[in-house]
N, C-alpha and C positions, 0 to 999 in steps of 0.2 A: 346505658346506651353507648355505642362506640362513637368516636368522633366522626362528624359528617359535615355536610354542607351547612348545617345550622347548629352544630354543637362543637365546642372546643374546650379542652381541659388544660389548665395550667396549675402548677404547684403553688405559686405565690404571685403577687402582683408585681409587674414592672411597667414603667411608663411606655415601653416599647409595644405593649399589648394594646395600646390605643389603635394600632394598625389593624388588629383583629376586629375591634369594635367598628372601625371605619369600614372594613370589609363586609361585615354583617349589614350595616346600614345601607351600603351600596348594592347589596344583593337581595336575598329574601328575608333578611333579619336572622336572628339566632341568639344563642345563649353562650356566654363565656363563663365557665365554672372555675373558680379559684379554690385550691385545696384538694384537687384531684389530679393524680398522675396521668400520663398519656395512656397507660394501660387500664385506666378506670379505677385504680386503687385509691381509696380515700386517705389522704395524708394530712389534711387539715391546713388551714391558712393562718399565718402569723399576723398578729396585730389586727384582728378582725374589727374591733371597735373603731380603731383609727381609720381603717379603710372604708368602713361604712359611712364615716363622716366626710372623707375626702373625695371618694370616687364620683358620686353624683355631680358635684360641682366641677371636678376636673374634666369629666367627659363633656359636660355642657359647655364649659368655657373654651376648651381646646377644639372640640369637634362641632359644637353647635347642635348637638343632638341630645335628646332626653333618653335616659335608660333607667329601667327599674333595677335597683340594686337591693337584693334580698339576702338576709343572713339566715342560714339554716344549720341545724345541728344533726350530724350523722355519725354514728359510731363514736359518740362522745367527742366529736371533733367539729370545728367550725368550717362551714363551706359558704362561699358567697356566690350567688347567681347574679350575673349581669345580663339582663334581657334587653335586646336591642330590636326595635322595629325596623322594617324596610322603609327607606325614604324614597320619595318620587323625584327628589332633586339630588344632584351629585354631591357627595360629602368628601371633603379633603382633609388631610392631616398635614399641616405646614406646607400646603400646596401640592401634596402628593395624593394620588387616588389609589385605593385598594378594593379588591373584590374577593369573594370566596369562589374557589374552584375546587369542587369536591370537598375534601377535608383540609385543604391548604389555603393559605392566604397569598394573593398575588398582587404585586404593584403593577399598575397600568402605565404604559408610556407609548409614545409614538402613535402608530395607526390604531392600536387597540384602545388607547385613551380617546382618540377622536371618535371612534365608533361608540364607545361607552357614553361619552357626553352627548352625542347625537341621539342615542337611544333614549336617554333621560328626557329629551324634549318630546318623545312620542313618535319620532320618525326613524326610518332606517335610511342608510346611505342612498339607496336606489330611488327613494321618493323625493329627493331634493331636485328642484328645477335646475336645468342646465341652461343658463342664460346665453351661452355662446352658440347653442345649437338651433337650427331651423329645420323645417320639413325637407329642405334640400339635402340634409345630411342623412336621410332615411333611405335604406336600400329597399326599393319596391319589390324586387324579386324575393327578398327574404320574407316580406309581408305576404306575398302570394303563397309561398311554401307553407308558412304558418297557418294561413287561412284554410288551405287544403286539409291540413292535419286537424285543425280545429273543427271543421265540418265533419270529418270522418269520426271524430270523437263525440260529436253531438253536443259539444259545450258552447259553441257559437252557432246560432241558427240563422241570424240575419245575413242576407246577401246584398251586395250592391252598395254597401256603406262606403262613403268617401274615406280617405285616409284619416282626415281630421276627426270624423265621426267615430271611426273604429278606435282611434287612440283615446278619444274621450270615453268611450265605452269600457276600454281596458284601464282607465284611470292613468294613462301614460302622459297626460297633459294636465296643466292647471292654468286657467285663464289664458289658454291658447299657447302656452309655453311648454316645451318638451321637458320631461323629467329624465334623470340619469338612466332609469331603466329602459326608456325608449331607445337610447343610444346603444346601450349594452346589448339589448335584444335584437335591434333592427338597424343599427347604424351602418353606414357605408364604411366608415373608418373610425371605430371606437377608440383606437390608439391615439388618434389626434386629440382626444379630450382627456383620456386617462391612461396612465402608464401601467405596465404590469398585467395587461389583459391577455397576453399570449399564453399558449401551452407549449412547453418544450418536451420533446420526446427523445430519449437517448437509448442506444443499444450498448450494453456493457458486457464485458467478459467476466472474468473471475471476481472482480471487485469494482468499486466506484472509480478507481484510477484508470481502469482499462476501458475507456470510452472508444467504441469502434466506429460509430457514426451517429448523427443526430439530425433532427428536423424540428422546425418550429412553425406553428400556425397562429395567425392572429386574425380576428374579425368578430362579427356579431355572433351571438349564441346559435342562431339558426344555421349559420355557415360552419362555424368551428366544430360543432358537434359531429356533423357528417365528415368534415375534413380529417379530423383526428381518427375517427373510426376507419376511414379509408387508408390513412397512413399506417395504422396498426395492422390492418387486415392485409395490405399489399406489400408492406416492406419490413415490418418489425417482428411479426409473430410467426412461429413455426406451424406448419400444417402436417398432420399425419395423413399419409397418402395410402389409400387402399383401392381395390378394384372390385366392382360388382359386375361380373361379366366383363364386357368391354368398356364399361363406364368407369372413369376415374372419379373417386370420391375423396374429397379433402375435408378433414376435421380440424378446425382451428384450435390452437393451443388453449384458449380460454373461451368460455361461452359469450357470444355477442350480446345477449340480453344483459348479462352482468356488466360487461364493459360499457354499454350504453347507459345503464343506470348509474354507474360510478361517475361517468363523465357528466351526466346531467346534475348529479349531486354536487360535483365539483364546480360546475359553472353557475348553478343557482345559489348555492349556499356559501361560496367562498367569500373571503374578505376582500373587497375591491380597493381597500387601502393597501393591500399587501403586494407581494411579488408574484411573478407568473407561476402557474401550476406546472408541476414537474411530473413526468411519467418516465420511470426507469424500467427498461426491459432487460432481463437477464435470461439465461438459458432455462432456469428452473422456476422463475417467479417474475412478477411484474408489480411495481409499486406506484401508487398515486399519492402525491403530496400536495396539499392545499393550504394556503395561508388562512389563519383564523382559528380561534379556540372553539370548542364545542359551545352550543348555546347554554346560557346560564341555567343551572338546575338539571342539565343532562349530563350523565356520566357515561363512561365507556361501557359499564355493565348494563346500563339502561338501553343501549343501542339495540341489543339483541332481543329485548323484550318489547311488549307493546308500549308505545309512548306517543304522546301528542306531537304533531308537527309544529316545530318552533323555528321557522325560517329566519335566518339572519337578514335576508333581503326579502321583505314581505311582498313587495310589488312584483319583483322578478318571479317569485314563487307563484303568485296569483296569475300572472300572464302565462307562465309555463303550464299551469293547471288548465286554464281556459283553452290553451292550444292542444291539450291532450298529451303533453310531454310527461307530466308527472301527475300523481294523485295528491290529495290533501290530507292524508291520514298518517303520515309519518312511517310509511311502509317501505321506504327506499332501501334501507339496510336489509330488511327481511326479503325483499325481492332479489337483491344481490346474492344473499345467502342461499335462497331457494334455487336460483339459476346455477350456482356452483354445485349444489347438492345434486341437481338433475343431471349435471354434466360429469358427475363422478369425481369432483375435486374437493379439496378440503375447504372448510369454512374460511372466509376472509378474516384476516387479522387487522384489528383496529388499534391505533396508538395515537397519543398526543405527542408530537415531535417537533422541536424547533419552532415554537409559537404557531404550530399548524396541526393539521390532521393527516395521518399517514395510514393508508390502506394497502395491504399486501395480499396478493393472490398467488398461490402456488400452482405450478403447472400440472396438467394431467399426468399422472404417474406413467401412463402407457405411451406418452408422446416422446419420440426420439427425434433428434434433428433430421431434417428431410434430406438425407444424403444420397438416396438412390431413386429419385423419381425418374420416370421415363423422359428422355430428352425429346422436346418438341422439335419440329423442323426448324423453327427459328433459333432454338438453342444450338442445334447441330451446325447451323451456318456460322454462329459466333465462335463455337469451339474450333471449327475448321480454320477460321481467319486468325484465331489467337494461338494456334498450335505453335509452341516454342517462342511466342512473341508477347509483347505488351503494347497495347494500342489505346489511343485516346478515343473518345466518343466520336469526334469529328472524323478521325481516320476510318473507324468502323463504318460510319454512315457513307463515307466516300466509296469504300470498298464494296458496299452493297448497293450503291446508287440510290440511297434514300435521302431525301431533302427535308422531310417533315420530322423535326426533332421530337415532337410530342409522340408521334406515331412510333418512332424508333424506340423511345424510352418505354412506352406502354406495352409494346408487343415483342420487343427483343431484349432490351437491356435489363429492365426491372424483373421480368420473370426469371431470367437466367441468374441474376443475383439472388433472388428469393429462393430459387431451387438449389442454390449452392453449386452451380456449374462454374461460375466465374466469381472473381473477387476484385475489389479495388486495390490499387497499389498504395493509395493514401486513404485508408478507411476512416480515419478520424477527421478528415476534411473532404466530405463528399463533393463539395462544390469547387474544390481547388482547380484553377486553370491548368495545373500540372497533372491532374488526375488521369490515370490510365487503368486499363483492365487486363486481366490475365486469367488463364484457366486455374481454377482452384487446385491446390496440390493434391487433394483427395481424389480428383477426377483424372489426373494425369496417369 
């Protein structure tokens, strides 16, 4: 057998290997073989009789766990099997905690350790009561949106429930007190209670140093899901423009069903002990990074195959399921892959990266930057005012006699930026008070 989540080979015993036994005990159990090379070749173990006498007591005294230590004879050489059961309580080695991740051993620290210790109590982070919160901290508009989707999905039939009764039904309260999941899913200001809940989106050039502009969104799950999709759709992603007769047709760089499923997975399954979620948009790819390791027992290879749903945040996942946001069958990755396949782009790439999970989508091969769309009347007005000049947003609004800033941004400024007719003079600081706009060099 190759080394795996439950199998480890070592040539001979060293006390440092107590870390591996600790890792097995904190995970699903496993067997440490002594006298076998990493490649599976039998080398035999030295002083097998002495080890058979010492190891059971050493493991018991240092770790407080019992292990079966068995001597076997293979190819005329001694092999020792140390079989370790999974423990429901956390096991430490000199105050340090270890778990198995794939075929490697990892020490837990910081947020990952907090999450591990909490899990051993039978709870997940989102199920803990938030003593500081009251129902005054709940965004009723987010609840209305949620209920509308839940009714459409048919997973919540009861109508006219009071907010407290609804939250009881969703298990978002305990003894009348709100749980963390209630704040994260429906809170007016979740950031008031927990840090790192925002999603940061950045547009990059040739590399990670070349940051062109960025945006950040923070809020409850109901709000932030739509807000980020809107940011990507309207500001960050390229559209392929074609015409069917007189009708202009825009094809987004990445399929919206895939983007939505990725964001849902990020929001539901992220580690809420960690830092903010990061989305990096490049000309030819987009990456999503989320804090938190894969669930115990799930490997990268297993993601593309049929596997059970093992949510990190059990209550958030249940609320999302009842609302029709996700299903409960562990199909999220398959749905993302299928959406990419239908859109004619490569399968997503999954990686464990910097104590988190990284997903990369490559752009559609046929998409090129939107350099030659037809200028709208609004864009033509901007181009006329900016000919040979650089002007601030305030100056442009004054020139046009427009007082409503939101209207100006939505119908004039943002479409012209998106269609590459104009550009910022300070692209890495979009909100700078010194920001001005000019005609893009390719349009002059």
